[in-house]
Every structure is written in structure tokens, then in C-alpha cells.
C-alpha positions as CSV (number, residue, x, y, z in Angstrom):
1,M,118.9,-1.9,29.8
2,T,122.5,-1.6,28.8
3,E,125.1,0.5,30.4
4,S,127.2,0.8,27.4
5,A,124.4,2.1,25.1
6,H,123.6,4.9,27.5
7,A,127.3,5.7,28.0
8,E,127.5,6.7,24.3
9,H,125.1,9.8,25.0
10,R,125.1,10.1,28.7
11,P,124.5,13.8,29.7
12,P,127.9,15.4,30.4
13,V,126.6,16.9,33.7
14,G,129.1,19.5,35.1
15,R,130.8,20.3,31.8
16,D,130.6,23.7,30.4
17,P,127.1,24.1,28.9
18,V,128.4,25.3,25.5
19,Q,130.6,22.2,25.3
20,A,127.8,20.0,26.5
21,A,125.5,21.3,23.8
22,T,127.9,20.3,21.0
23,G,128.0,16.7,22.1
24,M,124.3,16.2,23.1
25,P,122.1,13.7,21.1
26,R,120.1,15.4,18.6
27,S,117.4,14.9,15.9
28,M,116.7,17.9,13.6
29,G,118.8,20.1,15.9
30,H,116.8,19.4,19.1
31,L,117.7,17.2,22.1
32,Y,116.7,13.5,21.3
33,P,118.4,11.1,23.7
34,L,117.5,7.9,21.8
35,G,116.5,5.0,24.0
36,D,116.0,7.1,27.1
37,I,113.2,8.2,29.4
38,L,113.2,11.7,30.5
39,A,111.1,12.9,33.5
40,V,110.9,16.1,35.6
41,I,110.8,15.9,39.4
42,N,110.2,19.3,41.2
43,D,112.3,18.5,44.3
44,R,116.0,17.5,44.0
45,A,115.9,15.4,47.2
46,E,112.9,13.6,45.8
47,A,114.7,13.1,42.6
48,E,117.5,11.5,44.3
49,R,115.1,9.1,46.1
50,A,113.6,8.2,42.8
51,V,117.1,7.3,41.4
52,Q,117.7,5.2,44.5
53,A,114.4,3.4,44.0
54,L,115.2,2.8,40.4
55,K,118.6,1.3,41.3
56,E,117.0,-0.9,44.0
57,G,114.6,-2.0,41.3
58,G,117.3,-3.2,39.1
59,V,118.3,-0.3,36.9
60,P,122.0,-0.2,36.5
61,E,123.7,2.9,38.2
62,G,125.2,3.8,34.8
63,D,121.8,4.0,33.2
64,V,120.3,6.8,35.3
65,D,121.3,10.3,35.7
66,L,120.1,13.4,37.5
67,V,120.3,16.6,35.6
68,D,120.2,20.0,37.4
69,G,117.5,22.2,35.8
70,A,119.6,25.3,35.7
71,W,122.5,23.5,33.8
72,F,119.9,21.7,31.5
73,A,118.5,25.2,30.6
74,Q,121.9,26.6,29.8
75,V,122.7,23.6,27.5
76,M,119.5,23.9,25.6
77,R,120.0,27.5,25.0
78,A,123.6,27.1,24.0
79,N,122.4,24.5,21.6
80,K,119.9,26.8,20.0
81,E,122.3,29.7,19.9
82,S,124.9,27.6,18.0
83,W,122.6,26.9,15.1
84,N,123.5,28.2,11.7
85,P,120.8,29.3,9.2
86,L,120.4,25.9,7.7
87,Q,120.2,24.3,11.1
88,R,117.5,26.8,12.0
89,V,115.4,25.6,9.0
90,V,116.0,22.0,9.8
91,A,114.9,22.7,13.4
92,V,111.5,24.1,12.2
93,L,111.0,20.7,10.5
94,G,111.4,19.0,13.9
95,A,108.7,21.0,15.4
96,E,107.5,18.2,17.8
97,E,111.0,17.7,19.2
98,G,111.2,21.5,19.8
99,E,107.9,21.7,21.4
100,V,109.0,19.0,23.9
101,V,112.3,20.7,24.5
102,R,110.6,23.9,25.3
103,D,108.4,21.9,27.9
104,Y,111.5,20.6,29.6
105,L,113.2,24.1,29.3
106,E,110.2,25.6,31.1
107,Q,110.4,23.1,33.9
108,A,114.1,23.6,34.2
109,D,113.7,27.3,34.4
110,L,111.5,26.6,37.4
111,G,114.4,24.9,39.1
112,R,113.2,21.4,38.6
113,T,115.4,18.4,38.1
114,I,115.5,16.2,35.0
115,V,115.9,12.5,35.5
116,V,117.3,10.4,32.6
117,V,116.8,6.7,32.6
118,H,118.2,4.6,29.8
119,A,115.5,2.0,28.8
120,E,115.4,0.6,25.4
121,Q,113.0,-2.2,26.0
122,P,109.3,-1.2,26.0
123,E,108.5,-3.9,28.6
124,V,110.4,-1.9,31.3
125,W,109.0,1.6,30.5
126,D,105.9,1.1,32.7
127,C,107.8,-0.1,35.6
128,I,110.3,2.8,35.5
129,A,107.4,5.3,35.0
130,R,105.5,3.9,37.9
131,V,108.6,4.3,40.2
132,L,109.2,7.8,38.9
133,R,105.7,8.8,39.5
134,E,105.7,7.5,43.0
135,H,108.2,10.3,43.5
136,G,106.3,13.0,41.9
137,A,107.6,12.8,38.3
138,H,105.7,14.4,35.5
139,H,106.6,15.2,31.8
140,L,107.6,11.5,31.3
141,R,108.6,10.6,27.7
142,H,110.6,7.8,26.1
143,Y,112.7,8.7,23.1
144,G,112.3,5.9,20.6
145,R,113.8,5.3,17.1
146,L,110.8,6.6,15.2
147,E,108.6,8.4,17.9
148,M,108.5,9.8,21.4
149,T,106.0,8.1,23.7
150,Q,104.4,9.9,26.5
151,L,104.4,7.8,29.6
């Protein structure tokens, strides 16, 4: 895990959702945080405990973020609303990414928290996923260079 790699596309939590949407990592118009694991935890306090457990387990503080579901939903909608006609066509080609974003958006609309953990090396994914699951995480996915991996 490297803090500098995550810093390049770290979620700009707290920024205006429209501004945040313009700087988010994308593939075919959809959210695609390369090298990161995204997970959903229903309860904010439990998500905070998961983050603490990850840090105690060796994940650098700069490699893990909590994202408020309502803010996440606003950013995803602002992104989609900003698409021009060509971007809409390209987004259709990224159907898998779009489906995954819809899954996260549905969870965000339910008020759930998104946890983002930078984890490029496959050998750490299982450990991170185990810690997250111990805190009730679901919808765990790693965004790799060529594919998303469901954890």
C-alpha cells in the first residue's frame, strides 16, 4: 500500500459534489478508483470502527477513507448530469462499471457509508476484506487495472 498513489485520486470528501465529480477517477465516464477496495457498511459508527481496525492492522491512515452515503450519491449524480452526448455513448460501453456504480448509489441512498481502502497488492485484499466483513461490510470490490474483483 502506498499513500502517494492513493493521494492522487483520494475522494475529496466535503467538497462541493459538482466539483468533486469533475475530479473523480473514471473509466468510460463511471467511477473507477484504480487500486482501491470499495465497501459498504450500513452503520457509520461501525464503519469508523472498521477504519480503526484497518489502521491497527497496518493500513496507513492516508490509504483509507470514509465517504458519507448522501455525499457519494450527490457526486455520482453530478457526474452523470455532466455528461455530454459523446460521454453518454461511451458510458453505455462501460455497462459493467455503470451497474456497479448503481449498486453503490442504491446503498448510498439508504444512508450507508462507503469505505475506500487503497490496496494495489492482491496479497493484502483478503486481509482487508476480512477486517471489513468483521464490521458488517458488503458490496466489496477491488478496482484493478483490467478488471473489478468482487471480494
